[in-house]
N, C-alpha and C positions, 0 to 999 in steps of 0.2 A: 713806778719809776721806769720800767721798761717802755711803757707807752710814751712817757715824757721824753725819754732818750731817742725814741724813734721819731717823734714829732719835732723835737728841737735840735737834736744832734748832741753828741757827747761833750762838746766844748761850750755849749750855750750856758751863760751865767745862771739861768734858772735851773738847769740840769745839775750844775755843780753845787748849787745851794741845796738841792734835793739830796744829793749824795752826801754832803756835809751834815745835813740834818739826820740822815739815816745813820751815819757814823756816830753822831751824838747819841742817838737812840741805842745803838750797839754798846757804846761806852757806858751809858746808864744801866745797861743790863750786864755789864761786866764782860762783854764779848769783845775784848781788846784787840784780838788778832783781826777780826772782821772790821772793826773800827779803823785800825791802823791801815789796812789795805785800802779802804775807801779814801781815807785822809791823804795818803800818799798820792793816790790817783788825782784827787782834787788839787793838791799842792802842785804836782808836776804839770797838770793841764793849765792851771792859772799862771805858773811860771812861764810856760810857753806862750800863752795867749796874751798875758798882761805884763809880763816882766817880773823879775825876781824882787824888785823893790816896791811893787804896787801894793797899796793897802790891803786889797783883797787877797793877794798872795801871802802877805805877812800874817793875815788872820788865819789862813790855812796852815801856815808853818806853826803858828802859836797853838792851834788846835792839835796838831801832831805832837808838839812838845808836851802839851797837857796829857795826852794819851800816854806818852812815855813816862811822865811823872806818875801817873796812876798805876803804871806797871812796875814802878821802881827802877826804871831804866834811866838813872840819874845822869850818866855821862852823855847819853844821846839827848836828853832833855836840856842839859846845860849848853851843849853845842848850839842847839836851835835857839834857846833863850838868848844866848849871847849874840847870835846873828841878828835876831829881831831887834834887840835893844840897840845895837850899834847902827843898824839901818835906820831905825826910827829916830835916833838922836841926830843922825846926819840929815835925814829928810824933813823931820818935823821940829827938831830942837829938843833940848834936854827937859824943858818944862811942859811939853805937850802931854795931855792926859794919856794918850796912847803909849807914849814913851815911858811914862811913869808906871803904867800897867806892866810893860815889858820888864822894867827894873824890878818891880815887885815879884813878878814870876821868877826871875833869876834868883832873887833872894829866897823865895820858897824852895827852889831847887837846892840852893846852898844849905838851907836849914835841914832839909831832908837828908842831905849828905853828912850832916853833923859839922858843917863848916860855919860854926856859930858867929865868929868874928866877921867873916865876910857877909853873912846874912844880915847881921846887925848894922853894919856900915851902910848897906844898901837900903835897909828898912828906914833908918834915920833919914837918909837922903830923900827917899820917897815921901816920908811923913812931912818933912820940912818943906819940900817943894809943893806938896798938895796943900799945906796950910797957906802957903804964899799964893798959889795960883787959884785954888778952888775955895779957900776959906776953911776955917776950923770946924764949921758945922756941916760941911758937905759929906755925904755918905762915904765917898772914897777916902776922905781924910780921916773920918772916924774909924773906918776899917783899918787903915794904916796905924792909927794910934792903938787900936786894940791888939793888933798883931805885935806891935813893938812891945807892948806891956807883957806879952807872953814869952818874949825872947829872954 
């Protein structure tokens, strides 16, 4: 990664992808602090270079929220999940698959906080929208249906 950073520069999209990939590896190893540090760097750099509402920036924010969820940092995850969901609804519409992923992530955070009614409401919304947009046999729809059955 050091070689790539020297060759491309710290803000190059390929460099940021490498950093995000390394953060993912750290997360898979349970090295959350190291993952978080890289993800914050990637997110902030993308915000500056691309803007806060750019899809690449929002993916970075979602990755950080996921890291917070894995650490049990529910309030921080919720704040980021809510931001992503609202931004995607505005930019892409409520039925867009990326928006629905954001809603499902927020529902997951609510579930982990013991906020069952709020989680269920969002899961039903995601499941119904996915049935409508993607069809009942789509893998994302089936995932929503299986999650809803467990609530």
